[in-house]
Wavefront OBJ file of the C-alpha trace (Angstrom):
o trace
v 25.112 29.247 15.526
v 27.161 30.858 12.815
v 25.499 28.564 10.288
v 22.058 29.674 11.626
v 22.912 33.245 11.205
v 24.064 32.636 7.628
v 20.823 30.669 6.847
v 18.680 33.424 8.277
v 20.578 36.255 6.406
v 20.139 34.313 3.077
v 16.444 33.705 3.812
v 15.986 37.519 4.378
v 17.955 38.171 1.222
v 15.813 35.718 -0.833
v 12.706 37.739 -0.021
v 14.417 40.992 -0.897
v 16.320 40.168 -4.009
v 15.358 43.438 -5.825
v 16.178 45.675 -2.950
v 19.536 43.843 -2.399
v 20.202 44.070 -6.275
v 19.523 47.787 -6.314
v 21.823 48.410 -3.265
v 24.556 46.448 -4.908
v 24.198 48.276 -8.242
v 24.374 51.562 -6.370
v 27.503 50.474 -4.495
v 29.228 49.291 -7.768
v 28.405 52.560 -9.465
v 29.967 54.450 -6.534
v 33.190 52.452 -6.786
v 33.406 53.052 -10.599
v 32.815 56.793 -10.177
v 35.621 57.101 -7.393
v 38.065 55.188 -9.763
v 37.099 57.270 -12.691
v 37.663 60.533 -10.729
v 41.007 59.295 -9.596
v 42.151 58.565 -13.016
v 40.894 62.113 -14.310
v 43.056 63.686 -11.507
v 45.982 61.736 -12.831
v 45.510 63.545 -16.176
v 43.351 61.053 -18.174
v 40.439 62.140 -20.380
v 37.147 61.334 -18.884
v 36.211 58.664 -21.422
v 39.621 57.004 -21.117
v 39.337 57.240 -17.210
v 35.914 55.517 -17.278
v 37.114 52.719 -19.580
v 40.220 52.171 -17.410
v 38.059 52.214 -14.226
v 35.900 49.479 -15.674
v 38.910 47.272 -16.774
v 40.500 47.617 -13.306
v 37.358 46.926 -11.391
v 36.532 43.858 -13.115
v 33.352 41.943 -14.530
v 30.283 43.791 -12.882
v 27.926 41.154 -14.021
v 30.108 38.341 -12.423
v 30.350 40.262 -9.188
v 26.506 40.591 -9.118
v 26.240 36.858 -9.535
v 28.645 36.059 -6.829
v 26.957 38.471 -4.450
v 23.702 36.825 -5.118
v 25.183 33.353 -4.506
v 26.681 34.449 -1.300
v 23.614 36.208 0.017
v 20.607 34.153 -1.124
v 19.362 30.762 -2.226
v 20.384 30.714 -6.031
v 18.486 27.400 -6.655
v 15.222 28.927 -5.375
v 15.845 31.959 -7.347
v 16.426 30.043 -10.398
v 13.381 27.790 -9.797
v 11.180 30.768 -9.413
v 12.369 32.023 -12.841
v 11.685 28.575 -14.254
v 8.146 28.654 -12.793
v 7.430 32.182 -14.207
v 8.719 31.215 -17.671
v 6.480 27.974 -17.607
v 3.541 30.041 -16.525
v 4.029 32.386 -19.445
v 4.324 29.200 -21.861
v 1.098 27.719 -20.342
v -0.682 31.052 -20.847
v 0.395 31.142 -24.444
v -1.081 27.650 -25.072
v -4.610 27.671 -23.447
v -5.881 24.738 -25.384
v -3.040 22.439 -24.254
v -3.282 23.792 -20.717
v -7.069 23.411 -20.418
v -6.923 19.788 -21.662
v -4.013 18.854 -19.431
v -5.269 20.556 -16.345
v -8.808 19.019 -16.678
v -7.345 15.538 -17.377
v -5.121 15.868 -14.313
v -7.949 17.409 -12.127
v -10.321 14.442 -12.841
v -7.615 11.687 -12.271
v -6.352 13.343 -9.113
v -9.741 14.112 -7.915
v -10.931 10.457 -8.193
v -7.726 9.366 -6.374
v -8.339 11.818 -3.464
v -11.962 10.853 -3.203
v -11.191 7.103 -2.878
v -8.354 7.766 -0.560
v -10.353 9.836 1.729
v -13.106 7.174 1.636
v -10.574 4.380 2.324
v -8.925 6.371 5.162
v -12.270 7.026 6.927
v -13.602 3.336 6.462
v -10.556 1.263 6.926
v -7.780 3.364 8.635
v -9.355 5.866 10.864
v -8.834 5.087 14.687
v -11.126 5.928 17.559
v -10.759 9.465 18.796
v -9.416 8.488 22.126
v -6.154 8.587 24.043
v -3.611 6.013 22.660
v -6.313 4.333 20.562
v -3.674 1.999 18.951
v -3.255 0.285 22.338
v -6.879 -0.876 22.636
v -7.614 -4.739 22.191
v -10.993 -6.201 21.332
v -11.734 -9.549 23.136
v -13.139 -12.087 20.772
v -13.507 -15.917 20.835
v -13.645 -18.893 18.498
v -15.162 -22.346 18.609
v -16.108 -25.358 16.472
v -19.394 -24.821 14.711
v -22.194 -26.872 16.411
v -19.949 -27.786 19.365
v -19.070 -24.648 21.138
v -20.970 -24.284 24.397
v -22.200 -20.727 23.655
v -25.479 -20.966 21.803
v -27.619 -17.813 22.767
v -26.278 -14.567 21.424
v -27.309 -11.109 20.729
v -24.536 -10.062 18.304
v -22.621 -11.073 15.403
v -21.806 -14.720 14.604
v -19.129 -15.278 11.889
v -18.755 -18.581 10.037
v -14.957 -19.079 9.394
v -13.544 -21.017 6.439
v -12.058 -23.779 8.597
v -15.334 -24.946 9.883
v -15.185 -22.693 13.119
v -17.202 -19.941 14.175
v -16.085 -16.514 15.766
v -17.810 -13.827 17.790
v -16.972 -10.798 19.970
v -19.755 -10.871 22.503
v -19.624 -12.147 26.122
v -22.230 -12.563 28.872
v -22.321 -9.870 31.695
v -21.347 -12.474 34.405
v -18.336 -13.445 32.286
v -17.389 -9.887 31.741
v -17.671 -9.008 35.548
v -15.413 -12.028 36.453
v -12.774 -11.355 33.610
v -12.551 -7.748 34.968
v -12.381 -8.814 38.602
v -9.629 -11.323 37.861
v -7.746 -9.187 35.400
v -4.080 -9.050 35.776
v -2.701 -8.459 32.285
v -4.855 -5.573 30.978
v -4.927 -1.941 32.228
v -8.764 -2.314 32.566
v -11.715 -3.849 30.779
v -14.719 -1.944 29.780
v -17.993 -3.189 28.182
v -20.496 -1.713 25.812
v -23.395 -2.604 23.651
v -24.871 -0.718 20.689
v -28.555 -0.819 20.038
v -31.379 1.429 18.938
v -34.035 2.930 21.255
v -37.311 4.891 21.081
v -36.728 8.256 22.584
v -38.513 11.552 23.543
v -36.415 14.582 23.388
v -37.880 18.023 23.783
v -41.415 16.447 23.643
v -40.772 14.921 20.169
v -40.447 11.125 19.632
v -37.737 9.859 17.502
v -35.451 6.840 16.994
v -32.029 7.087 18.418
v -28.728 5.014 18.414
v -27.793 4.223 21.879
v -24.726 2.639 23.610
v -25.012 0.957 26.984
v -21.673 1.262 28.699
v -19.999 0.102 31.950
v -19.213 2.433 34.632
v -15.456 2.583 33.832
v -16.185 3.165 30.210
v -15.088 6.785 30.164
v -12.047 6.345 32.283
v -10.685 3.570 30.054
v -10.920 5.463 26.710
v -9.939 8.743 28.462
v -12.482 11.079 26.816
v -13.175 14.183 28.772
v -16.783 15.478 28.390
v -17.462 18.630 26.411
v -19.997 19.612 29.016
v -21.097 18.325 32.507
v -19.724 15.009 33.657
v -19.463 11.494 32.164
v -20.953 8.146 33.306
v -19.165 7.029 36.581
v -18.758 3.720 38.273
v -21.391 4.786 40.755
v -23.903 5.086 37.952
v -23.415 1.472 37.070
v -23.189 0.040 40.579
v -26.809 -0.978 41.095
v -29.190 -2.266 38.443
v -31.828 0.261 37.565
v -30.568 3.061 39.892
v -28.259 5.034 37.487
v -31.008 7.058 35.730
v -28.571 9.270 33.796
v -27.616 9.845 30.185
v -24.694 11.262 28.295
v -25.644 12.643 24.925
v -23.494 13.068 21.880
v -22.173 16.340 20.423
v -24.436 15.905 17.472
v -27.615 15.325 19.467
v -26.692 18.289 21.685
v -26.205 20.564 18.774
v -29.256 19.288 16.894
v -31.753 19.267 19.711
v -30.431 21.792 22.231
v -28.492 24.210 20.006
v -25.234 23.671 22.135
v -26.858 25.300 24.973
v -25.518 24.654 28.585
v -29.159 24.385 29.768
v -29.224 20.883 28.253
v -27.750 19.605 31.594
v -30.273 18.428 33.896
v -33.029 18.101 31.324
v -35.034 14.901 31.033
v -35.214 12.579 28.032
v -37.031 9.335 27.725
v -35.672 6.187 26.315
v -38.236 3.456 25.834
v -40.536 5.545 27.940
v -37.903 5.567 30.798
v -37.038 9.161 31.995
v -33.220 9.857 32.307
v -31.413 12.909 33.307
v -28.809 14.521 31.002
v -25.540 14.845 32.989
v -23.017 15.422 30.280
v -22.225 15.865 26.566
v -19.515 14.034 24.713
v -16.828 15.988 22.960
v -16.917 16.571 19.086
v -15.452 13.709 17.112
v -15.959 11.147 19.977
v -17.761 8.207 18.366
v -17.795 5.756 21.216
v -16.085 2.378 21.224
v -18.172 0.611 18.676
v -17.360 2.394 15.391
v -15.178 5.148 13.878
v -17.960 6.151 11.409
v -20.483 7.765 13.575
v -21.396 8.341 17.269
v -24.377 6.917 19.176
v -26.867 9.612 20.181
v -27.137 8.521 23.798
v -24.985 6.762 26.262
v -26.547 5.048 29.421
v -25.166 2.777 32.104
v -25.225 -0.907 31.660
v -27.125 -1.235 34.894
v -30.046 0.463 33.192
v -30.503 -2.420 30.731
v -33.410 -4.071 32.555
v -35.417 -0.810 32.203
v -34.388 0.810 28.968
v -33.716 -2.306 26.812
v -35.808 -5.225 28.297
v -37.214 -8.024 26.329
v -34.231 -8.555 24.222
v -34.666 -12.339 24.382
v -37.395 -14.112 22.625
v -39.138 -16.840 24.584
v -38.428 -15.451 27.999
v -40.177 -12.947 30.513
v -36.852 -12.019 32.231
v -36.187 -8.389 31.201
v -32.641 -8.474 32.609
v -29.400 -9.710 30.916
v -27.181 -8.766 33.937
v -27.546 -12.182 35.677
v -28.159 -14.249 32.600
v -25.112 -16.674 32.085
v -26.273 -18.191 28.905
v -26.935 -15.153 26.849
v -23.840 -13.645 25.270
v -24.299 -9.941 24.072
v -21.665 -7.510 25.538
v -18.553 -6.221 23.593
v -15.505 -5.930 25.764
v -12.297 -3.922 25.119
v -9.141 -3.332 27.177
v -5.469 -2.098 27.011
v -2.545 -4.285 27.418
v -0.294 -3.403 30.313
v 3.239 -2.310 29.708
v 5.696 -5.058 29.950
v 3.043 -7.656 29.131
v 3.146 -9.144 25.721
v -0.019 -9.740 23.734
v 0.666 -13.479 23.733
v 0.993 -13.566 27.512
v -2.169 -11.420 27.936
v -4.185 -13.699 25.596
v -2.936 -16.928 27.199
v -3.940 -15.626 30.704
v -7.295 -14.287 29.603
v -8.047 -17.556 27.873
v -7.284 -19.573 31.004
v -9.546 -17.305 32.898
v -12.362 -17.501 30.397
v -12.200 -21.343 30.510
v -12.595 -21.396 34.277
v -15.411 -18.794 34.219
v -17.408 -20.664 31.558
v -17.115 -23.905 33.573
v -18.188 -22.136 36.712
v -21.158 -20.265 35.230
v -22.488 -22.469 32.457
v -23.413 -26.128 32.232
v -20.813 -27.879 29.940
v -22.188 -31.064 28.487
v -20.099 -33.841 27.288
v -18.582 -33.061 23.854
v -19.225 -29.250 24.219
v -16.298 -27.141 23.422
v -15.174 -24.215 25.601
v -14.691 -21.060 23.533
v -11.032 -19.908 22.832
v -10.372 -16.265 23.592
v -8.386 -14.222 21.360
v -7.296 -10.527 21.415
v -7.742 -8.442 18.365
v -7.117 -4.771 17.279
v -9.580 -2.539 19.138
v -8.222 0.779 17.946
v -11.054 0.906 15.422
v -13.866 -0.424 17.628
v -15.750 -3.427 16.484
v -14.545 -2.593 12.758
v -17.751 -4.107 11.286
v -17.067 -2.343 8.015
v -13.924 -4.239 7.181
v -15.809 -7.323 5.825
v -17.931 -5.093 3.705
v -15.538 -2.563 2.198
v -11.991 -4.047 2.102
v -12.375 -5.731 -1.299
v -14.402 -2.818 -3.055
v -11.855 -0.355 -1.705
v -9.013 -2.397 -2.845
v -10.533 -2.754 -6.495
v -11.471 0.912 -6.569
v -7.953 2.048 -5.554
v -6.519 -0.114 -8.350
v -8.805 1.316 -10.883
v -8.324 4.867 -10.026
v -4.516 4.339 -9.879
v -4.667 2.996 -13.425
v -6.763 6.029 -14.491
v -4.002 8.306 -13.066
v -1.240 6.420 -14.902
v -3.315 6.868 -18.144
v -3.649 10.524 -17.624
v 0.054 10.863 -16.916
v 0.772 9.005 -20.370
v -1.616 11.146 -22.319
v -0.065 14.347 -20.969
v 3.539 13.001 -21.447
v 2.559 12.363 -25.126
v 1.082 15.901 -25.517
v 4.213 17.402 -24.017
v 6.513 15.396 -26.255
v 4.557 16.670 -29.269
v 4.780 20.199 -27.803
v 8.447 19.642 -27.118
v 9.054 18.946 -30.811
v 7.898 22.438 -31.672
v 10.490 23.874 -29.177
v 13.578 22.321 -30.579
v 15.053 25.659 -31.850
v 14.328 27.238 -28.380
v 16.270 24.348 -26.501
v 19.110 24.595 -29.202
v 19.502 28.402 -28.711
v 19.567 28.004 -24.934
v 22.241 25.263 -25.057
v 24.214 27.303 -27.648
v 24.176 30.178 -25.164
v 25.669 28.033 -22.440
v 22.840 26.165 -20.814
v 23.646 22.652 -19.682
v 21.518 19.701 -20.519
v 20.557 19.274 -16.840
v 19.525 22.998 -16.781
v 17.062 22.196 -19.674
v 15.832 19.110 -17.854
v 15.185 21.218 -14.699
v 13.278 23.773 -16.800
v 11.012 21.184 -18.363
v 10.409 19.426 -14.934
v 9.475 22.899 -13.492
v 6.814 23.327 -16.261
v 5.575 19.803 -15.619
v 5.266 20.311 -11.970
v 3.476 23.795 -12.489
v 1.009 22.033 -14.729
v 0.603 19.228 -12.140
v 0.091 21.885 -9.467
v -2.787 23.248 -11.445
v -4.369 19.868 -11.848
v -3.810 18.985 -8.174
v -5.661 22.140 -7.226
v -8.560 21.091 -9.342
v -8.269 17.674 -8.125
v -8.449 18.744 -4.448
v -11.737 20.587 -5.142
v -13.118 17.591 -7.040
v -12.148 15.390 -4.188
v -13.757 17.634 -1.716
v -17.086 17.560 -3.585
v -16.653 13.921 -4.305
v -16.110 13.254 -0.607
v -19.299 14.970 0.410
v -21.355 13.146 -2.392
v -20.332 9.739 -1.544
v -22.187 9.525 1.922
v -25.316 10.742 0.072
v -24.981 8.040 -2.495
v -24.638 5.399 0.203
v -27.877 6.543 2.060
v -30.959 4.531 2.050
v -34.488 5.270 3.219
v -34.438 2.589 6.073
v -31.405 4.028 7.910
v -29.628 7.428 8.136
v -26.195 7.300 6.613
v -23.439 7.047 9.332
v -20.657 7.689 7.048
v -18.935 11.098 7.284
v -15.758 11.760 5.299
v -13.359 14.302 6.921
v -11.435 16.351 4.640
v -8.410 17.079 6.781
v -4.513 17.687 6.419
v -3.964 13.913 5.638
v -6.052 14.226 2.552
v -4.229 17.450 1.660
v -0.887 15.560 2.108
v -1.956 12.657 0.013
v -3.054 14.999 -2.697
v 0.106 16.868 -2.664
v 2.105 13.807 -2.838
v 0.390 12.309 -5.847
v 0.477 15.795 -7.605
v 4.320 15.859 -7.245
v 4.576 12.172 -8.259
v 2.281 12.879 -11.269
v 4.249 15.976 -12.415
v 7.478 13.885 -12.358
v 6.010 11.039 -14.059
v 4.634 12.755 -17.131
v 7.601 15.306 -17.066
v 10.601 13.029 -17.203
v 10.113 11.766 -20.869
v 9.737 15.358 -22.411
v 12.485 16.676 -20.165
v 15.065 14.153 -21.284
v 13.829 14.378 -24.780
v 14.431 18.078 -24.725
v 17.924 17.654 -23.199
v 18.903 15.393 -26.024
v 18.267 18.081 -28.659
v 21.181 18.529 -31.205
v 22.425 22.077 -31.133
v 23.485 22.397 -34.743
v 20.408 20.842 -36.178
v 18.050 22.855 -34.040
v 19.732 26.054 -35.126
v 19.080 25.546 -38.847
v 16.556 27.694 -40.382
v 14.523 24.579 -41.571
v 14.121 23.629 -37.968
v 11.471 26.276 -37.573
v 9.126 24.608 -39.861
v 10.260 20.918 -40.165
v 10.207 19.156 -36.933
v 13.008 16.566 -36.606
v 11.802 12.934 -36.537
v 12.274 11.727 -32.890
v 14.576 8.818 -32.541
v 14.221 5.974 -30.030
v 11.201 4.343 -28.685
v 10.098 6.817 -26.025
v 7.015 8.079 -27.804
v 6.111 4.747 -29.163
v 6.316 3.111 -25.716
v 4.122 5.770 -24.269
v 1.358 5.133 -27.023
v 1.552 1.375 -26.375
v 1.241 1.987 -22.726
v -1.755 4.268 -23.196
v -3.422 1.714 -25.532
v -2.861 -1.157 -22.996
v -4.150 0.767 -20.168
v -7.111 2.075 -22.055
v -7.971 -1.533 -23.115
v -7.749 -2.768 -19.558
v -9.881 -0.036 -18.151
v -12.475 -0.548 -20.993
v -12.616 -4.303 -20.130
v -12.936 -3.599 -16.558
v -15.756 -1.170 -17.152
v -17.616 -3.692 -19.387
v -17.264 -6.392 -16.773
v -18.490 -3.963 -14.082
v -21.516 -2.910 -16.124
v -22.252 -6.639 -16.880
v -22.079 -7.394 -13.126
v -24.515 -4.582 -12.438
v -26.852 -5.759 -15.051
v -26.684 -9.345 -13.577
v -27.341 -8.254 -10.132
v -30.287 -6.085 -11.294
v -31.760 -9.157 -13.041
v -31.294 -11.487 -10.001
v -34.710 -12.944 -8.799
v -34.646 -12.268 -5.130
v -37.824 -14.170 -4.501
v -40.067 -11.250 -3.855
v -41.219 -7.926 -5.387
v -38.863 -5.012 -4.655
v -41.013 -2.325 -6.227
v -43.608 -0.100 -4.506
v -42.458 -1.174 -1.133
v -42.409 1.134 1.934
v -40.808 0.035 5.109
v -41.788 1.463 8.579
v -39.957 0.403 11.792
v -42.141 0.056 14.815
v -40.438 -0.954 18.167
v -42.877 -0.408 21.019
v -41.414 -0.242 24.560
v -41.981 -3.592 26.494
v -42.758 -1.766 29.634
v -45.902 -0.198 27.906
v -46.783 -3.141 25.611
v -45.857 -6.452 27.278
v -46.303 -9.812 25.614
v -49.665 -10.037 23.940
v -50.414 -6.325 23.778
v -47.580 -5.752 21.390
v -49.327 -8.169 18.934
v -52.578 -6.275 19.280
v -50.755 -2.957 18.780
v -49.258 -4.279 15.497
v -52.580 -5.572 14.364
v -54.179 -2.015 15.004
v -51.257 -0.399 13.181
v -51.850 -2.654 10.293
v -55.464 -1.717 10.069
v -54.753 1.913 10.270
v -51.834 1.772 7.657
v -54.245 -0.244 5.288
v -56.816 2.595 5.293
v -54.232 5.146 3.995
v -54.997 5.962 0.298
v -52.567 4.315 -2.161
v -51.727 1.420 0.449
v -52.664 -1.801 -1.142
v -51.370 -4.445 1.541
v -49.640 -4.277 4.909
v -48.107 -6.915 6.968
v -45.879 -7.041 10.084
v -42.464 -8.737 10.067
v -39.722 -9.144 12.654
v -36.970 -8.921 9.940
v -37.531 -6.701 6.788
v -35.659 -8.198 3.949
v -34.814 -4.861 2.359
v -33.339 -3.580 5.781
v -30.388 -5.816 5.655
v -31.371 -7.627 9.018
v -31.877 -11.313 9.905
v -32.832 -13.583 12.713
v -31.361 -17.172 13.225
v -32.334 -20.077 15.345
v -31.667 -23.726 16.077
v -33.772 -25.990 13.774
v -34.976 -29.529 14.074
v -37.351 -31.126 11.681
v -40.402 -32.898 13.077
v -39.676 -36.475 14.239
v -36.039 -35.570 15.093
v -34.839 -34.979 18.625
v -33.848 -31.422 19.199
v -30.238 -31.109 20.337
v -28.845 -27.705 20.686
v -25.339 -28.870 20.047
v -26.247 -30.815 16.909
v -29.219 -28.968 15.540
v -28.324 -26.686 12.488
v -28.485 -22.930 12.576
v -31.139 -21.624 10.211
v -32.600 -18.263 9.360
v -36.232 -17.616 10.421
v -38.687 -14.687 10.506
v -41.830 -13.720 12.285
v -44.457 -12.418 9.949
v -48.093 -11.384 9.852
v -50.726 -13.399 7.938
v -50.610 -11.083 4.851
v -46.720 -11.085 4.562
v -46.455 -13.265 1.472
v -49.076 -11.403 -0.431
v -47.548 -8.080 0.567
v -43.956 -9.160 -0.483
v -45.311 -11.086 -3.621
v -43.770 -14.411 -2.456
v -45.416 -17.388 -4.148
v -46.311 -20.447 -2.114
v -45.333 -23.356 -4.253
v -47.226 -25.959 -2.029
v -49.804 -25.727 0.793
v -51.141 -22.337 1.952
v -49.868 -19.192 3.397
v -50.701 -17.955 6.907
v -54.241 -16.718 7.553
v -56.377 -15.094 10.317
v -57.065 -18.512 11.763
v -53.413 -19.164 12.679
v -53.395 -17.642 16.293
v -51.511 -18.549 19.446
v -54.243 -21.194 20.311
v -54.180 -22.891 16.915
v -51.766 -25.556 15.775
v -48.307 -24.317 15.341
v -47.650 -23.896 11.620
v -44.780 -22.682 9.457
v -44.146 -22.030 5.844
v -41.326 -22.066 3.481
v -41.086 -20.901 -0.242
v -39.545 -24.292 -1.178
v -42.120 -26.574 0.531
v -44.541 -26.654 3.227
v -43.713 -28.467 6.404
v -44.854 -28.442 10.103
v -42.054 -27.962 12.707
v -41.606 -27.306 16.327
v -40.101 -23.881 17.326
v -37.434 -24.108 20.058
v -38.150 -21.804 22.949
v -35.162 -19.459 22.466
v -33.222 -17.692 19.709
v -29.675 -18.977 19.186
v -28.376 -15.783 17.791
v -29.558 -12.557 16.176
v -27.143 -11.188 13.613
v -27.848 -7.677 12.408
v -25.453 -6.324 9.617
v -26.268 -2.734 9.692
v -25.126 -0.874 6.441
v -22.541 1.830 6.864
l 1 2 3 4 5 6 7 8 9 10 11 12 13 14 15 16 17 18 19 20 21 22 23 24 25 26 27 28 29 30 31 32 33 34 35 36 37 38 39 40 41 42 43 44 45 46 47 48 49 50 51 52 53 54 55 56 57 58 59 60 61 62 63 64 65 66 67 68 69 70 71 72 73 74 75 76 77 78 79 80 81 82 83 84 85 86 87 88 89 90 91 92 93 94 95 96 97 98 99 100 101 102 103 104 105 106 107 108 109 110 111 112 113 114 115 116 117 118 119 120 121 122 123 124 125 126 127 128 129 130 131 132 133 134 135 136 137 138 139 140 141 142 143 144 145 146 147 148 149 150 151 152 153 154 155 156 157 158 159 160 161 162 163 164 165 166 167 168 169 170 171 172 173 174 175 176 177 178 179 180 181 182 183 184 185 186 187 188 189 190 191 192 193 194 195 196 197 198 199 200 201 202 203 204 205 206 207 208 209 210 211 212 213 214 215 216 217 218 219 220 221 222 223 224 225 226 227 228 229 230 231 232 233 234 235 236 237 238 239 240 241 242 243 244 245 246 247 248 249 250 251 252 253 254 255 256 257 258 259 260 261 262 263 264 265 266 267 268 269 270 271 272 273 274 275 276 277 278 279 280 281 282 283 284 285 286 287 288 289 290 291 292 293 294 295 296 297 298 299 300 301 302 303 304 305 306 307 308 309 310 311 312 313 314 315 316 317 318 319 320 321 322 323 324 325 326 327 328 329 330 331 332 333 334 335 336 337 338 339 340 341 342 343 344 345 346 347 348 349 350 351 352 353 354 355 356 357 358 359 360 361 362 363 364 365 366 367 368 369 370 371 372 373 374 375 376 377 378 379 380 381 382 383 384 385 386 387 388 389 390 391 392 393 394 395 396 397 398 399 400 401 402 403 404 405 406 407 408 409 410 411 412 413 414 415 416 417 418 419 420 421 422 423 424 425 426 427 428 429 430 431 432 433 434 435 436 437 438 439 440 441 442 443 444 445 446 447 448 449 450 451 452 453 454 455 456 457 458 459 460 461 462 463 464 465 466 467 468 469 470 471 472 473 474 475 476 477 478 479 480 481 482 483 484 485 486 487 488 489 490 491 492 493 494 495 496 497 498 499 500 501 502 503 504 505 506 507 508 509 510 511 512 513 514 515 516 517 518 519 520 521 522 523 524 525 526 527 528 529 530 531 532 533 534 535 536 537 538 539 540 541 542 543 544 545 546 547 548 549 550 551 552 553 554 555 556 557 558 559 560 561 562 563 564 565 566 567 568 569 570 571 572 573 574 575 576 577 578 579 580 581 582 583 584 585 586 587 588 589 590 591 592 593 594 595 596 597 598 599 600 601 602 603 604 605 606 607 608 609 610 611 612 613 614 615 616 617 618 619 620 621 622 623 624 625 626 627 628 629 630 631 632 633 634 635 636 637 638 639 640 641 642 643 644 645 646 647 648 649 650 651 652 653 654 655 656 657 658 659 660 661 662 663 664 665 666 667 668 669 670 671 672 673 674 675 676 677 678 679 680 681 682 683 684 685 686 687 688 689 690 691 692 693 694 695 696 697 698 699 700
């Protein structure tokens, strides 16, 4: 308690040094006056009495210093004086200050920008309670032998000849949830896009179909109204409710409470708004952006029917062969991940054997638990390597900036040899000189760090715009929060120390006698040692490395720009049309697309129009089992190939040459002979009735 009182007293004294100093001076003068009066009464002359009083009282300057040491934080006071002195020096050299601050601001700014980008893409967790405890269920199996064939989701080919995915069928999820003993709960979700009508206006929205326990598991209280409940997901097609995102609520309803109870349509199905998600809640799929709407999984047969090619069944809820759901859970306390994974894998094997035909030689998928704190984390494959390369490059740029400023400060320090010599001759220690020089360096770094923080802020706002494309709205939003501030402050201090150490120790090694000579004013002493030469060599090496890297980068960009992708990429306009199945069932959707093609073709400036299931410039693809004519189709052995569904003018529209045979034409209809086309050769083949997988890799 006594230590705390002393600390608080010193803290108050530190912020009132002038007042305390004035009070001490007044007290010292009072004591001297009293002593002088006493000696005068003893018969001394006033001048002799004053001198005797000063001798008896002692060194007033020393007393003032001891008083300040006892009543304040001396190191802070000295540091403040060093900072003020450094500021005066920087103000006297505006050219040097401007060059150093701009160099530091650019170097620190790019580091701040890349850090904020990396944090958002690779390290941000879902904004839910205890996100680090979430575990994503996935599975692996041998390529071509695993029993799972039909998927709506990601299918990743591994280097060891195996495949991996994180989707499950709805019956598998239901039984895993019912037999669960090792996880707190299992909740399921599926991200997709839907047509919507909000406030009388049609638009395309991102949607997430979720299980009834979805909101109880992530623990995300709604901003307004209520969340989706288990009762909404109990009966297929009965829970006609929707929870909207904070962004959609703000954009379409102006954050009005009147949004509750209003009707919006998803794929022409009316749903009632019952709640609004809190700000920052992005769902379980991604940390980058939030789906616009959340609907119960039980509504899938109505709001998202027809997800399977070659089938008239709109529901996936009873389908045991189609794997499409993502599943996340939390490991129970006291249960290790290895135990949980082993138990769930045993359950999965039993469920697959009970719900699916397992032919001889087919492999049961092996269940694995992965980190679910970042959702599906689809951006990892795309951004880990580029972010690593960028981080390395901007780190080298920062080191180069430090070397440049260190050399400038060494040259500037050579002009201050006389100043350092005088200070040491008056009693300053070498560590005192080092501290002064480091204070100047840190002040310079603080100015550069402030500029870097501003550059990082504008850079962070510009990056999402640079990553936008005309096909999809950018989902990336970089938050400029206290983590970014802390990072910028950390590299600012580190930078100040890095480029300040060499000049500081060089100044501390100054020779007092040589520096005090008159010739020291005009003739700088030649520096001894290898410090300056080493810095110059380091600068040259880093500059060479960065120039080589920039050259390779430009060469790569030029090479990528010159790659022949097989079709014309200029003067192309993409339009996404996804008519609701309830209004345009099989056959009528084809007629709709034909009518749209005819209407688009009449627009002035439009040369050719064609329909396609996968637009090449939209980063989407379809995959299916493939068996050449004359060979028996075996879903376990037939290779997986990319395919597309296109109109009869697709090849002409895309500028794709046909090297043999012919392209599709109006004569190729449902009743005509089944034909196909390839840019390598023409061949006839039979299409299997079902899609094996559908792999969409959406750009972030």
